[in-house]
C-alpha atoms as an extended CHARMM CRD file, in Angstrom:
* protein
*
       111  EXT
         1         1  MET       CA             49.4880000000       57.4390000000      -63.4350000000  PROA      1               0.0000000000
         2         2  GLY       CA             52.3420000000       58.5190000000      -66.0770000000  PROA      2               0.0000000000
         3         3  VAL       CA             49.6550000000       59.7730000000      -68.7820000000  PROA      3               0.0000000000
         4         4  ASN       CA             47.5340000000       61.6300000000      -66.5630000000  PROA      4               0.0000000000
         5         5  VAL       CA             50.8180000000       63.4720000000      -65.0700000000  PROA      5               0.0000000000
         6         6  LEU       CA             52.3450000000       63.9080000000      -68.4250000000  PROA      6               0.0000000000
         7         7  THR       CA             48.9640000000       65.1880000000      -69.6770000000  PROA      7               0.0000000000
         8         8  LEU       CA             48.8820000000       67.5160000000      -66.8850000000  PROA      8               0.0000000000
         9         9  HSD       CA             52.1860000000       68.7130000000      -67.3070000000  PROA      9               0.0000000000
        10        10  VAL       CA             51.6530000000       69.4580000000      -70.9100000000  PROA      10              0.0000000000
        11        11  LEU       CA             48.2510000000       71.3850000000      -70.5700000000  PROA      11              0.0000000000
        12        12  VAL       CA             49.6700000000       73.7400000000      -67.6300000000  PROA      12              0.0000000000
        13        13  SER       CA             52.9690000000       74.5210000000      -69.7160000000  PROA      13              0.0000000000
        14        14  PHE       CA             50.4010000000       75.8020000000      -72.4420000000  PROA      14              0.0000000000
        15        15  GLY       CA             48.7320000000       77.8840000000      -69.7180000000  PROA      15              0.0000000000
        16        16  VAL       CA             45.5830000000       76.0580000000      -68.7190000000  PROA      16              0.0000000000
        17        17  TYR       CA             44.6030000000       76.3410000000      -64.9070000000  PROA      17              0.0000000000
        18        18  TYR       CA             46.0020000000       73.4920000000      -62.7750000000  PROA      18              0.0000000000
        19        19  LEU       CA             42.8730000000       72.1830000000      -61.5130000000  PROA      19              0.0000000000
        20        20  ALA       CA             41.0670000000       72.3220000000      -65.3040000000  PROA      20              0.0000000000
        21        21  ALA       CA             44.2970000000       70.5180000000      -66.6990000000  PROA      21              0.0000000000
        22        22  SER       CA             43.8140000000       67.9850000000      -63.9890000000  PROA      22              0.0000000000
        23        23  ILE       CA             40.4850000000       67.0800000000      -64.4980000000  PROA      23              0.0000000000
        24        24  CYS       CA             41.2120000000       66.6480000000      -68.3670000000  PROA      24              0.0000000000
        25        25  ALA       CA             44.3610000000       64.8290000000      -67.4380000000  PROA      25              0.0000000000
        26        26  PHE       CA             42.3570000000       62.5700000000      -65.2830000000  PROA      26              0.0000000000
        27        27  SER       CA             40.0400000000       62.0820000000      -68.2580000000  PROA      27              0.0000000000
        28        28  VAL       CA             42.6620000000       60.7990000000      -70.8110000000  PROA      28              0.0000000000
        29        29  ALA       CA             43.8350000000       58.4270000000      -68.5230000000  PROA      29              0.0000000000
        30        30  LEU       CA             40.5070000000       56.6900000000      -68.0010000000  PROA      30              0.0000000000
        31        31  LEU       CA             40.3370000000       55.5010000000      -71.7000000000  PROA      31              0.0000000000
        32        32  VAL       CA             43.8460000000       54.3100000000      -71.3960000000  PROA      32              0.0000000000
        33        33  GLY       CA             43.7550000000       52.9700000000      -67.6830000000  PROA      33              0.0000000000
        34        34  PHE       CA             40.5880000000       51.0550000000      -68.9400000000  PROA      34              0.0000000000
        35        35  LEU       CA             42.3420000000       49.3660000000      -71.7930000000  PROA      35              0.0000000000
        36        36  LEU       CA             45.4980000000       48.8470000000      -69.8320000000  PROA      36              0.0000000000
        37        37  GLN       CA             43.5100000000       47.4780000000      -67.0680000000  PROA      37              0.0000000000
        38        38  LYS       CA             41.2280000000       45.5440000000      -68.9620000000  PROA      38              0.0000000000
        39        39  ASN       CA             43.5970000000       43.8890000000      -71.4900000000  PROA      39              0.0000000000
        40        40  TRP       CA             46.7980000000       43.6660000000      -69.7270000000  PROA      40              0.0000000000
        41        41  THR       CA             46.7270000000       43.9950000000      -65.9100000000  PROA      41              0.0000000000
        42        42  PHE       CA             43.1260000000       41.6420000000      -65.5380000000  PROA      42              0.0000000000
        43        43  GLN       CA             43.1920000000       40.1300000000      -68.9380000000  PROA      43              0.0000000000
        44        44  ALA       CA             39.5720000000       40.0100000000      -69.0550000000  PROA      44              0.0000000000
        45        45  ARG       CA             39.6290000000       40.0510000000      -72.9040000000  PROA      45              0.0000000000
        46        46  SER       CA             36.2600000000       39.4200000000      -73.5990000000  PROA      46              0.0000000000
        47        47  VAL       CA             34.0870000000       41.5960000000      -75.5060000000  PROA      47              0.0000000000
        48        48  GLY       CA             30.4880000000       40.7290000000      -74.5260000000  PROA      48              0.0000000000
        49        49  ARG       CA             31.2520000000       42.3400000000      -70.6550000000  PROA      49              0.0000000000
        50        50  ALA       CA             33.2520000000       45.5690000000      -72.1110000000  PROA      50              0.0000000000
        51        51  LYS       CA             30.2270000000       47.6540000000      -72.0650000000  PROA      51              0.0000000000
        52        52  ILE       CA             29.3280000000       46.9760000000      -68.8260000000  PROA      52              0.0000000000
        53        53  GLN       CA             32.9270000000       46.8680000000      -67.4470000000  PROA      53              0.0000000000
        54        54  PHE       CA             33.2190000000       50.1250000000      -69.1640000000  PROA      54              0.0000000000
        55        55  GLY       CA             30.3840000000       51.7480000000      -67.5390000000  PROA      55              0.0000000000
        56        56  MET       CA             31.5480000000       50.7290000000      -64.0570000000  PROA      56              0.0000000000
        57        57  TYR       CA             35.1110000000       51.5640000000      -64.7230000000  PROA      57              0.0000000000
        58        58  ALA       CA             33.7810000000       55.3270000000      -66.1820000000  PROA      58              0.0000000000
        59        59  ALA       CA             31.4360000000       55.3140000000      -62.7890000000  PROA      59              0.0000000000
        60        60  LEU       CA             34.1140000000       54.6560000000      -60.4500000000  PROA      60              0.0000000000
        61        61  THR       CA             36.8160000000       57.0620000000      -62.4490000000  PROA      61              0.0000000000
        62        62  LEU       CA             34.1420000000       60.2560000000      -62.0840000000  PROA      62              0.0000000000
        63        63  VAL       CA             33.9410000000       59.3340000000      -58.0430000000  PROA      63              0.0000000000
        64        64  ASN       CA             37.7130000000       59.1160000000      -58.2250000000  PROA      64              0.0000000000
        65        65  LEU       CA             37.8530000000       62.3510000000      -60.3710000000  PROA      65              0.0000000000
        66        66  GLY       CA             36.2830000000       64.3850000000      -57.3350000000  PROA      66              0.0000000000
        67        67  ILE       CA             38.5600000000       62.4140000000      -54.6040000000  PROA      67              0.0000000000
        68        68  ASN       CA             41.5560000000       63.2940000000      -56.6600000000  PROA      68              0.0000000000
        69        69  THR       CA             40.5460000000       66.7770000000      -57.8760000000  PROA      69              0.0000000000
        70        70  VAL       CA             39.8750000000       67.5760000000      -53.7770000000  PROA      70              0.0000000000
        71        71  ILE       CA             43.3550000000       66.0150000000      -53.0330000000  PROA      71              0.0000000000
        72        72  VAL       CA             45.2650000000       67.5670000000      -55.8020000000  PROA      72              0.0000000000
        73        73  TYR       CA             43.3450000000       71.4770000000      -54.7090000000  PROA      73              0.0000000000
        74        74  VAL       CA             44.3220000000       70.8660000000      -50.7240000000  PROA      74              0.0000000000
        75        75  CYS       CA             47.7770000000       69.6770000000      -51.3340000000  PROA      75              0.0000000000
        76        76  VAL       CA             48.1920000000       72.8490000000      -54.0730000000  PROA      76              0.0000000000
        77        77  GLU       CA             46.8410000000       75.5690000000      -52.1470000000  PROA      77              0.0000000000
        78        78  TYR       CA             46.8310000000       74.3930000000      -48.3310000000  PROA      78              0.0000000000
        79        79  LEU       CA             49.9330000000       72.6450000000      -48.1140000000  PROA      79              0.0000000000
        80        80  HSD       CA             51.7010000000       74.7710000000      -50.7980000000  PROA      80              0.0000000000
        81        81  LEU       CA             52.9690000000       71.6620000000      -52.7790000000  PROA      81              0.0000000000
        82        82  ASN       CA             54.1620000000       71.6300000000      -56.6090000000  PROA      82              0.0000000000
        83        83  TYR       CA             50.9850000000       70.4620000000      -58.7510000000  PROA      83              0.0000000000
        84        84  LEU       CA             52.8620000000       67.7930000000      -60.1530000000  PROA      84              0.0000000000
        85        85  LEU       CA             53.7210000000       66.5310000000      -56.6520000000  PROA      85              0.0000000000
        86        86  ALA       CA             49.9970000000       67.0020000000      -55.7460000000  PROA      86              0.0000000000
        87        87  GLN       CA             48.8230000000       65.0070000000      -58.7010000000  PROA      87              0.0000000000
        88        88  VAL       CA             51.2130000000       62.2930000000      -57.9730000000  PROA      88              0.0000000000
        89        89  ILE       CA             49.8120000000       61.9270000000      -54.4580000000  PROA      89              0.0000000000
        90        90  GLY       CA             46.3110000000       61.9960000000      -55.5840000000  PROA      90              0.0000000000
        91        91  ALA       CA             46.4060000000       59.8460000000      -58.3950000000  PROA      91              0.0000000000
        92        92  GLY       CA             48.5660000000       57.1270000000      -56.3900000000  PROA      92              0.0000000000
        93        93  LEU       CA             46.0700000000       57.3090000000      -53.5090000000  PROA      93              0.0000000000
        94        94  VAL       CA             43.3150000000       56.7130000000      -55.9160000000  PROA      94              0.0000000000
        95        95  SER       CA             44.9480000000       54.0780000000      -57.9330000000  PROA      95              0.0000000000
        96        96  VAL       CA             45.5860000000       51.9420000000      -54.9160000000  PROA      96              0.0000000000
        97        97  SER       CA             42.3330000000       52.0390000000      -53.4870000000  PROA      97              0.0000000000
        98        98  SER       CA             40.5850000000       51.6050000000      -56.8180000000  PROA      98              0.0000000000
        99        99  TYR       CA             42.6000000000       48.1450000000      -57.7240000000  PROA      99              0.0000000000
       100       100  PHE       CA             40.7710000000       46.6430000000      -54.8560000000  PROA      100             0.0000000000
       101       101  ILE       CA             37.3790000000       47.4540000000      -56.3570000000  PROA      101             0.0000000000
       102       102  TYR       CA             38.7320000000       46.5320000000      -60.1660000000  PROA      102             0.0000000000
       103       103  THR       CA             39.6630000000       42.8470000000      -58.4080000000  PROA      103             0.0000000000
       104       104  LEU       CA             36.5490000000       42.1640000000      -56.7640000000  PROA      104             0.0000000000
       105       105  TYR       CA             33.8930000000       44.0630000000      -58.9100000000  PROA      105             0.0000000000
       106       106  ILE       CA             34.6030000000       45.1370000000      -62.3470000000  PROA      106             0.0000000000
       107       107  PHE       CA             37.0890000000       42.5650000000      -63.9820000000  PROA      107             0.0000000000
       108       108  LYS       CA             35.7870000000       39.5880000000      -62.0920000000  PROA      108             0.0000000000
       109       109  PRO       CA             36.4700000000       36.7610000000      -63.8210000000  PROA      109             0.0000000000
       110       110  VAL       CA             32.7580000000       35.3660000000      -64.5940000000  PROA      110             0.0000000000
       111       111  LEU       CA             32.1490000000       31.5900000000      -63.8900000000  PROA      111             0.0000000000
């Protein structure tokens, strides 16, 4: 989530519209997140399944991107929250729900 929020803040500081910046930040976090989840959290260091795992991870991330963008939009436009707080809320909710999918499907050890 740190990569996401930091990237968002930097992009908005350079004048990028907050929703476009949110999408870009989420995309940067995709690559960093995959590498950290695969190698550190789940210690799934096998190379053989990496393409399949990345494909599933990317697909889930695209779904999460849509969910996160809606959450950020609603929090900023309707709840009048700061865009960074909205991003923390959106990314936090998406991260918690995704962890279970990572555990059960994407990085599940192959016996």
